[in-house]
N, C-alpha and C positions, 0 to 999 in steps of 0.2 A: 449466777444462778437466780439470785433473788430478783435482780433487775429484769431477767427474762420472764420470770413469773409475773412481775408487775406489769410488763408490757402485754403479756397474754391476757391478764385480767382487764387491763385497760381497753384492749380491743373488744372484749366481750361487753364492756360497759360503755362502749363508744356512743351508741345511740341513746342509752339511758342518760349519759352525761349531757347530751344535746337537749334531752327533754328537761332536765333540771335547769339548764341555762336559759331555756326559752319558756320557763314557767309551765312545763308540761303541755305545751301547745301541740306538739307533733306526735302522732301515734306510729308505733312500729311493732305490730303484732300480726304476722302474716303466716298463714298455713304453708308449711313446706318451704318457707323462706322466699316464696315467689311474690315479687312486688308488682302491684297493679301499675300499669304503664299508661302514660298519656301521650298524645301526639305532639311531637316537637318538630318544628320546621327548621330552626337554626339553633346551633349549639356551640358554645365556647367552653373551653376546658380550664382556663386559668385567669386569675384576676388581672393579669397584665393585659389580657385581651378584652376584659370587661370594659376597660376605659374607652374602647372604640364604640361602645353603645352608650356611653355616658355623655350627656350634653356638655358642651364646652364651658358653660358658665357656672359649673359646679365650684363651690368654694374649696372643699377638701374632701378626701376619701378615707374611710377606715375599712379595713379588711380583716376578717376573722375566719380561720380555717379550723372548723370543728373536728374534722377527721384527724388533723395534726394534734390538736389539743387533747383528743381522746387518748392518744398514745402516751401523753405525759402523766395522766392521772389527775384526779380532782383536787389534790392537795398541792400540786405544783404551783409555784408563783405565777407562771405565765397563764395557767388555767384560771387561777383566781382573778387575774387581771381581765382576761377575756370575759369571764362570767359576770364580773362587776359591770363592765362596760355594756355588755349586751342587755343586762337587766335595765339599764338606763335608756338604751337606744331603741329597743323593740317596743313600739307603742301598743297598748292594749287594743286600740281601735282596729289594728290589723292582726297582731300576734296574740290572739286568744283563740282557744279551741272552738268557740262558737262561731268564729269568723273564718279562720284559715287553718286547714288541717292537711297534712301530707301523709300518704300511706307508707312511705319509706323514710330513710334518714336524710338529714340535711348535712352536706359536707362543707359548704362555704357560704358566707354571707358578706356582701360588700354594702356598706352604708355610705351614701353620697349626700353630703350636706350642701344645701343651697341657701342657707341663712334663714330658712323658715322653720315652722314648728314640726312639720312632717317631712322627713327626708325621703330619698329615693332608695329602695332596697333592691339588690340583686341577690336572689336566693337560689343556690344550687342544690337541687334535690335530685339530680340526675334526670331520669325519665319517669320518676314516680308520679303516680296519679295524685291530684290534689283536689280538695274540696274547699270551695270558697263561697261564703254566704252572700253571693251577689244579689242585687235587687234589679238587675237588668244588664243588658249588653249593648255596646255601641261599636260601630266600625270606625277604626282610625287607620288610615292608610290601608295596608293589606292585612291588618291584624284586628282580632276581636278583643275588645277590652271588657272584662267583667267589672261592673261598677257597683258601689254601695255608698250610702251616706255615712259620714259627712265628707264627700268628695274623694273617696278612695277608689283606686282602679288597679287591676291586675292583668298582666299579659302572661298567659301560661303556655303559649305556643312556642316559647323560646326557652332555652336553658343556658344561663340561669334565668329563672322567672323574674319579671320586673313588676314591682308592686310599690305603691306609695300614693302620694298626693296626685290626683288625676292629671292636672296640667303638666306635672313633671313626667309622669308615665307617658303621656302623649308626646312630650318633647323627646323622651328616650326612643320612642318608636320612630319619630322623625329622624333622629340621629342614626338609628339602625338602618333606615332606608336611604340614608345619604342626603336627606333634605335639610339637615341641621348640622353644624360643625360639632365635632366630638372632642372630648377632653383628651382623647388619645392623640389628636393631631400634634399636641405640644408635650406629651408625656410618654407615649408608647415607646418611642425610640430609646428613652432613658430607662424605662422599666424593663425593657427586653434585655438589657445588659446587666441587670441585677439578678444573679443566678441563685437557684435553690428555692426551696419551699420555706414558707413562713407561717407561724402560728398567728401572728398579728402584724399588721402594717398600717402605717399612716402616711399619706402622701398628698402633695398639693403642687400647684403650678401658678405662677403669675404674681399678682399683687398681694395675695395672701402670704406667700412666702417672703416677699419683700417686707411685709409688716412683721412677720414672725422673727426673721433673722436679721440682726443688725450688727455691724462692726463699726462702732463710733457713729458717725452720721450716714454711713453707707449701707446699702442693701447689696450684699455680695452675690446673691443667688436668685434665680427665678424658678427653680425646681428643687423640691425637698422630699426625701423618702426616709422613713424610719421603720425598721422591721426587727422583730424578735423571733428567735427560733432556738432549738436545742440541738447541740452537737452530740448525737448518740455515741459516736466513736470516742469522744473525749470526755463524755459525761459533764458537759459544761454548757453554759448559755452564751448565745451570740446576739450581739446588737449590730445591725447593719445601717449605716448612714450613707445616703447618696445625695449629692447636690450637683446641680448644674451651676457652676460658678462663673460669674461674669467678671470682666476686667482681668486683673492680674492675680486673682486668688486661686489657690490650689491646696490640696491636702499634703501635709508633710509628716515626717517621722517624729518619734518621741524617744527619749532615753528613759531608762528605768525609773529615774527619779521623777519624771514628769507624768507617768501613768500609774494609776492605782488598780490595774487589772492585768491579767496574765498575758494576753496575746493581742497583738495589733498588726493589722495589715491594711495597706491602702493601694489604690491604683488611680492614676490620673489619665484621662483620655484627652486627645488633641482638641476635641470640640468643647472642652470645659467641664465635662462630667467627671466627678470624682466619687469614688466608692471606698468606704472604710469598713472593716470588720473588727469589732472589739469583743473579746471573749474572756470569760472567767467562770469558775465553778460557783461563785457567789452571785446570785442574780442581782442583788442590790448594787454591787460594784458595776455590773454591766449597765444597769439603768442610769447610773451617774456618769458613765463613760462618754466622752466626746472626742472626735478626731482633732488633730492639730491643723488649723486653717492658717496658711501662710500667704504672704503677698510679696510681689516684687515691686520695689519702689524705684522709680527712675528719676534722677535729678539732672536737670540741665544746667550747664555752666554758661551763663549769658554774658560772661566777661569777654 
């Protein structure tokens, strides 16, 4: 009963929580609950699809589901983690009320890092009308970019909206129009097999992953995904790892003495993708949980 009341309160505070996390950037105060709408030409629903608009040379991607987080409540450890990271990642040059305001709520944000000071943002506000303090407009491909100093651009004709450093926004438009290779070329097939919703996710492909993950002198993977979510049925936290493992590596089982968390499940696919779910009611145990990575060693007898 208490949990149900908490969830109901959390829903009522969903957009308020988003305002807190984004430094009170976005307004949500509409007569009769009617949201002003903007014209949208193309729309994607899920972060797994966002990668198809993401330029291929991205370093890594971080994803935040504010609608999901709002159901957890502001004191939840996942909410605290998301709040802390967004406060660092949403730069004032874009995410201040004087620059960028949305008439409705934000449901999802994906932050794409290219190694520069200003990342590329995918901001899902549905069809809500937005106000951007642009200083001019330019045409790039079939889209109109609103631009402002110092080198910031926004494309509002798509959902999620694309905003960030102008050259990156232009490159994202080229990707959307099929003129530039997408991050999804090497990651969408893997992401599409990672089921369920997430409050937070981090994923990367290619050399970044090879630098992140090492076993001895080897780099066993070229794709990595980490996601956190809450299992409302079991009142517990879940951590999902997915890796595309190269060579003879794969996920394996654990006995009770090897794991310090309640639940562990894994699946290995024939193409090298491995997915593991680690679950516990204690979020700290989930944070420290990792799957068991095994390898097959083949020895040749040359005698």
